[in-house]
C-alpha positions as CSV (number, residue, x, y, z in Angstrom):
1,Q,0.0,-0.1,0.0
2,V,1.4,3.4,-1.1
3,Q,1.7,5.9,1.7
4,L,2.7,9.6,1.7
5,V,3.1,11.4,5.2
6,E,3.7,15.0,5.5
7,S,5.3,16.6,8.6
8,G,6.8,19.9,9.6
9,G,3.9,22.3,9.3
10,G,3.1,24.7,12.1
11,L,2.6,28.2,12.9
12,V,5.4,30.7,12.1
13,Q,5.8,34.4,12.0
14,P,6.2,36.3,8.9
15,G,9.8,36.0,7.8
16,G,10.3,32.7,9.5
17,S,11.2,29.4,8.0
18,L,9.8,25.8,8.1
19,R,10.9,22.8,6.6
20,L,8.2,20.2,5.2
21,S,9.0,16.6,4.9
22,C,7.2,13.7,3.1
23,A,8.0,10.3,3.9
24,T,6.9,7.6,1.5
25,S,6.5,3.8,1.4
26,G,5.1,1.5,-0.8
27,L,6.5,2.8,-4.1
28,I,9.7,2.7,-6.1
29,F,10.4,6.2,-5.0
30,S,13.1,7.0,-7.4
31,T,10.9,6.6,-10.3
32,Y,8.4,9.2,-9.3
33,V,8.3,12.9,-9.9
34,M,7.5,14.4,-6.5
35,R,5.5,17.7,-6.1
36,W,4.3,20.1,-3.3
37,Y,0.8,21.5,-3.6
38,R,-1.0,23.9,-1.4
39,Q,-4.6,24.8,-0.7
40,A,-5.7,27.9,1.1
41,P,-9.2,28.2,2.6
42,G,-11.6,29.1,-0.1
43,K,-9.0,28.7,-2.9
44,E,-8.2,26.0,-5.5
45,R,-5.2,23.5,-4.8
46,E,-2.1,25.0,-6.5
47,L,1.2,23.4,-7.6
48,V,4.0,25.1,-5.5
49,A,7.1,22.9,-6.4
50,G,8.1,20.0,-8.4
51,I,11.4,17.8,-8.7
52,S,12.4,15.3,-11.1
53,T,13.3,11.7,-10.3
54,T,16.9,12.3,-9.9
55,G,16.6,15.7,-8.4
56,G,18.5,17.3,-11.2
57,V,15.4,19.7,-12.4
58,T,13.2,21.4,-10.1
59,S,10.4,24.1,-10.9
60,Y,8.5,26.6,-8.6
61,A,5.6,28.7,-8.9
62,D,6.3,32.3,-9.3
63,S,5.1,33.1,-5.9
64,V,7.6,31.1,-4.2
65,K,10.6,31.4,-6.2
66,G,13.6,32.4,-4.4
67,R,12.0,31.7,-1.3
68,F,11.3,28.0,-1.3
69,T,13.5,25.0,-2.2
70,I,12.5,21.5,-3.1
71,S,14.8,18.6,-2.7
72,R,14.6,14.8,-2.3
73,D,16.4,11.9,-0.9
74,N,16.1,8.7,-3.1
75,A,17.8,6.6,-0.5
76,K,15.4,7.7,2.1
77,K,12.4,7.8,0.0
78,M,11.8,11.3,1.1
79,V,11.0,14.8,-0.3
80,F,11.5,17.9,1.4
81,L,10.2,21.6,1.0
82,Q,12.2,24.4,2.6
83,M,10.4,27.4,3.0
84,N,12.1,30.8,4.0
85,N,10.8,34.3,4.2
86,L,7.4,33.0,4.8
87,K,4.5,35.5,4.1
88,P,0.9,35.5,5.6
89,E,-0.2,34.4,1.9
90,D,1.8,31.3,2.3
91,T,-0.8,30.0,4.9
92,A,-2.4,26.7,3.6
93,V,-2.5,23.1,3.7
94,Y,0.5,21.6,2.0
95,Y,0.3,18.4,0.1
96,C,2.9,15.9,-1.0
97,N,2.2,14.3,-4.4
98,A,4.1,11.6,-6.2
99,V,3.4,11.0,-9.9
100,R,4.5,8.4,-12.4
101,V,2.8,9.3,-15.8
102,S,3.8,6.1,-17.6
103,V,1.7,4.0,-15.4
104,H,-0.9,6.5,-14.5
105,H,0.1,6.6,-10.8
106,D,-0.9,9.7,-8.8
107,Y,-0.7,9.5,-5.0
108,W,-1.4,12.1,-2.3
109,G,-0.6,12.7,1.4
110,Q,-3.0,13.9,3.8
111,G,-1.5,17.4,4.1
112,T,0.1,19.5,6.8
113,Q,-1.2,22.8,7.9
114,V,1.2,25.8,7.6
115,T,0.1,29.0,9.2
116,V,1.9,32.3,8.8
117,S,0.7,34.8,11.3
118,S,2.0,37.4,13.7
């Protein structure tokens, strides 16, 4: 059974940092593109960052470029999102996503809440 479990969310003041982690099991992690999404109250889920299977290619939403960094550890089957200089508009539930298009696999975690407030 495939599981994705996010952790690391919480309450942080504007300008602060958080590091989200996503631990996976039940899949051949190194064959999956990994992504972080977020969903704020009353808004649609949006793609925040993505990373290729080897970690060599990353992409970011314009709203987080220069502040967030996605990384992965294929040996540990984990993906991370380092979030710096957080802003109130970053407040959302953050979700980990594993995708393998060739076999139509698309898995999601349960989400972790990030709240940026003074």
